[in-house]
C-alpha positions in Angstrom: -11.9 -25.2 49.2 -8.3 -25.8 48.7 -9.0 -28.4 46.1 -11.3 -26.0 44.3 -8.6 -23.4 44.4 -6.1 -25.9 42.8 -8.6 -26.8 40.1 -9.4 -23.2 39.5 -5.7 -22.4 39.3 -5.1 -25.2 36.9 -8.1 -24.1 34.8 -6.8 -20.5 34.8 -3.3 -21.7 33.9 -4.7 -23.8 31.1 -6.6 -20.8 29.8 -3.5 -18.7 29.9 -1.5 -21.3 28.0 -4.3 -21.5 25.5 -4.4 -17.8 25.2 -0.7 -17.6 24.8 -0.9 -20.2 22.0 -3.5 -18.1 20.3 -1.3 -15.1 20.4 1.6 -17.1 19.0 -0.6 -18.4 16.2 -1.9 -14.9 15.5 1.7 -13.6 15.4 2.6 -16.3 12.9 -0.4 -15.5 10.7 -0.1 -11.8 10.8 3.7 -11.7 10.5 6.1 -9.0 11.6 4.5 -6.3 9.5 1.6 -5.9 11.9 3.8 -5.3 15.0 6.4 -3.1 13.4 4.6 0.1 14.2 4.8 -0.6 18.0 8.1 -2.3 18.3 10.4 -1.1 15.5 11.9 1.9 17.3 14.0 4.5 15.6 11.0 6.6 14.6 10.3 4.5 11.5 6.6 4.7 11.8 6.7 8.5 12.2 9.0 8.7 9.2 6.6 6.6 7.1 3.7 8.9 8.1 5.7 12.0 7.1 6.6 10.3 3.8 3.0 9.6 3.0 1.8 13.1 3.9 4.7 15.2 2.4 5.8 13.2 -0.6 2.7 11.2 -1.7 -0.6 12.7 -0.6 0.8 16.3 -1.2 1.5 15.3 -4.9 -2.1 14.2 -5.5 -2.2 10.5 -4.7 -5.6 10.1 -2.9 -6.5 6.4 -3.0 -7.0 5.6 0.7 -5.9 2.0 0.3 -2.7 3.0 -1.5 -1.9 5.6 1.2 -2.6 3.0 3.9 -0.3 0.5 2.2 2.5 3.0 1.9 2.1 3.8 5.6 2.2 0.2 6.5 5.1 -1.4 4.6 8.5 -1.0 6.4 10.5 0.4 3.5 13.7 0.5 5.6 13.6 -3.3 5.7 13.8 -3.5 1.9 17.0 -1.5 1.4 20.6 -2.4 2.3 21.3 -1.8 6.0 23.8 0.9 5.2 21.0 2.9 3.5 18.2 2.4 6.0 18.6 6.0 7.3 17.7 7.3 3.8 14.9 4.8 3.1 12.0 7.3 3.5 13.6 10.1 1.6 12.2 11.4 -1.7 14.4 9.5 -4.2 15.2 5.9 -5.4 18.0 4.0 -3.7 20.5 1.5 -5.1 20.2 -2.2 -4.4 22.6 -5.1 -5.1 23.3 -6.2 -8.7 22.8 -2.7 -10.2 19.1 -2.6 -9.4 17.2 0.1 -7.5 14.2 0.6 -5.2 11.9 3.2 -6.7 11.1 6.6 -5.2 8.2 6.3 -2.7 6.0 8.6 -4.7 6.5 6.6 -7.9 5.6 3.4 -6.1 2.4 5.0 -4.8 1.6 6.7 -8.1 2.0 3.5 -10.2 0.0 1.5 -7.7 -2.9 4.0 -7.8 -3.0 3.9 -11.6 -3.8 0.2 -11.3 -7.1 1.0 -9.5 -7.0 -2.0 -7.3 -10.1 -2.9 -5.3 -8.9 -5.9 -3.3 -9.8 -9.1 -5.1 -7.3 -8.8 -8.0 -4.6 -11.1 -9.3 -1.5 -9.0 -10.0 1.6 -9.7 -12.0 4.8 -7.8 -11.2 7.8 -7.8 -13.5 11.0 -6.9 -11.6 10.7 -7.9 -7.9 13.9 -6.2 -6.8 13.9 -6.2 -3.0 10.2 -7.0 -2.9 9.0 -3.5 -1.8 6.5 -2.9 -4.6 5.2 -6.5 -4.2 4.6 -5.8 -0.5 2.7 -2.6 -1.2 0.6 -4.5 -3.8 0.0 -7.3 -1.4 -1.5 -4.9 1.2 -4.3 -4.2 -1.3 -4.8 -7.0 -3.8 -5.5 -10.7 -3.3 -2.7 -12.4 -5.1 0.7 -11.2 -6.3 2.9 -13.0 -8.7 6.3 -11.4 -9.1 9.2 -12.3 -11.4 12.8 -11.3 -10.9 15.5 -12.0 -13.5 18.4 -11.7 -11.1 18.2 -15.0 -9.1 20.0 -13.8 -5.9 17.5 -10.9 -5.7 14.6 -13.2 -6.2 15.8 -15.5 -3.4 16.4 -12.7 -0.9 13.1 -11.0 -1.7 11.2 -14.3 -1.3 12.9 -14.8 2.1 12.3 -11.2 3.2 8.6 -11.2 2.3 8.0 -14.6 4.0 9.7 -13.3 7.2 7.4 -10.2 7.1 4.4 -12.5 7.0 3.2 -12.0 3.4 1.4 -15.1 2.4 -0.2 -13.8 -0.8 3.0 -13.3 -2.8 4.7 -15.8 -5.1 8.2 -14.9 -6.3 10.1 -16.7 -8.9 13.4 -16.2 -10.8 13.1 -15.8 -14.5 12.8 -13.5 -17.5 9.7 -11.4 -17.1 9.3 -10.8 -20.8 7.2 -14.0 -21.2 5.1 -13.3 -18.1 3.6 -16.1 -16.0 1.3 -17.8 -18.5 0.2 -20.6 -16.3 -1.4 -18.1 -13.9 -2.9 -15.8 -16.5 -5.1 -13.9 -17.0 -4.1 -11.1 -14.6 -6.3 -8.2 -13.5 -3.3 -5.9 -13.3 0.3 -6.0 -14.4 3.1 -3.7 -13.3 6.6 -3.4 -14.7 9.4 -1.9 -12.5 12.0 -2.0 -15.2 11.8 -0.2 -18.6 11.5 -2.2 -21.9 11.9 -0.4 -25.2 8.3 -1.4 -25.8 5.7 -3.3 -23.8 6.2 -7.1 -24.4 3.3 -8.6 -26.3 3.1 -11.7 -24.0 2.2 -9.4 -21.1 -0.5 -7.7 -23.0 -1.8 -11.1 -24.0 -1.9 -12.2 -20.3 -3.9 -9.1 -19.2 -7.6 -9.8 -18.5 -10.3 -7.9 -20.3 -10.8 -4.8 -18.2 -7.3 -5.2 -16.8 -4.7 -2.4 -16.5 -1.0 -2.5 -17.2 1.4 0.2 -16.1 5.0 0.3 -17.3 8.0 2.7 -17.8 8.8 2.5 -21.5 11.8 3.8 -23.4 15.5 3.8 -23.5 17.2 7.1 -22.6 13.9 9.0 -22.6 11.3 7.1 -20.6 7.6 7.7 -19.7 5.0 5.8 -17.8 2.5 4.2 -20.1 -0.9 2.9 -18.9 -2.7 0.2 -21.0 -6.3 -0.9 -20.4 -7.6 -3.9 -22.2 -11.1 -3.9 -23.5 -13.2 -6.2 -25.6 -12.3 -4.1 -28.6 -8.6 -3.9 -28.1 -6.1 -2.0 -26.0 -6.4 1.6 -24.9 -3.0 3.4 -24.4 -2.4 6.5 -22.3 0.9 8.2 -21.6 1.6 9.6 -18.2 4.7 11.2 -16.6 8.4 11.1 -17.6 10.4 8.7 -15.4 13.8 7.0 -15.1 14.0 3.3 -14.4 16.7 0.7 -14.9 16.3 -1.0 -18.3 14.5 -4.3 -18.5 17.1 -7.0 -19.3 16.9 -10.4 -20.9 14.7 -10.9 -23.9 13.5 -7.3 -23.8 17.1 -6.1 -24.7 17.4 -8.7 -27.4 14.2 -7.3 -29.1 15.8 -3.9 -29.6 
C-alpha cells in the first residue's frame, strides 16, 4: 500500500508538472493581453469598458468585433508612462518623435469602416506605438505595419511581441510604396495624412478591398476607397486632424 501510495504520488506529481507546463505554454501562446484584465490593477479594465460605452458605442460604432477589440487592447501600455493616467480619455496623446496615438473613437471608427470579418490581410501605414495594429490584430488574420521612424518601429515591434501578438509584422520604412511583396491586401489603413492617397497603395488593394485614410494638409477628412472590378469608388467621411505623412508623400506635394 505504501508503494502504491508512492507511485500514486509520483503520478500525481508528474501530472501536476505536466499541467504546469501546459499553463506555461498556454501563457506563452496567448501572451500578456489575455491576463491583463485580471492582473493589471489600477482599474484599467473598468476604464476600458467605460471608454467603449461612453466614447465609442455612444457615438454609433456598433460592430461587435470592433467593440470587443477596443475593450481588450490595453491602451495604457501604448502611451508614454507619464501619460498612462490619461490613456482612456477622449482625445489623442503625444508619442515620441512628434507622433501621436489617435483618439479612441477615431481608432474604432476607422477600424469599423474597413468591415473586417476575420480572415483578412491588412496593411497599416504608420505604426506609431502599435496600438492601431493591436486593435486590427484582434480581428483580422494578418497585419503588416510600416513605420517611417525607425525607433518607433523598433519599440512597437518589441511591445507587440511582449503582449503576445503573433499575427503582426512591423518594419521600418517609407509607407508610400506600401509592402508590394505581400500584396494584395484586403484592407489598408493610413494613420498619417498624405496630401492625396498614394497610388502604390491603391494598386496593392485587392478587388473588393477597402482603404481608409485621412487626406489633406491643413484641412483633412477621412476618405474611404473601395476597389471594384470597374475601378475605385471614393467616399468622404468626417473631418479629422492627423500628423502629416512624411517621406515621399511630402515630396509629392
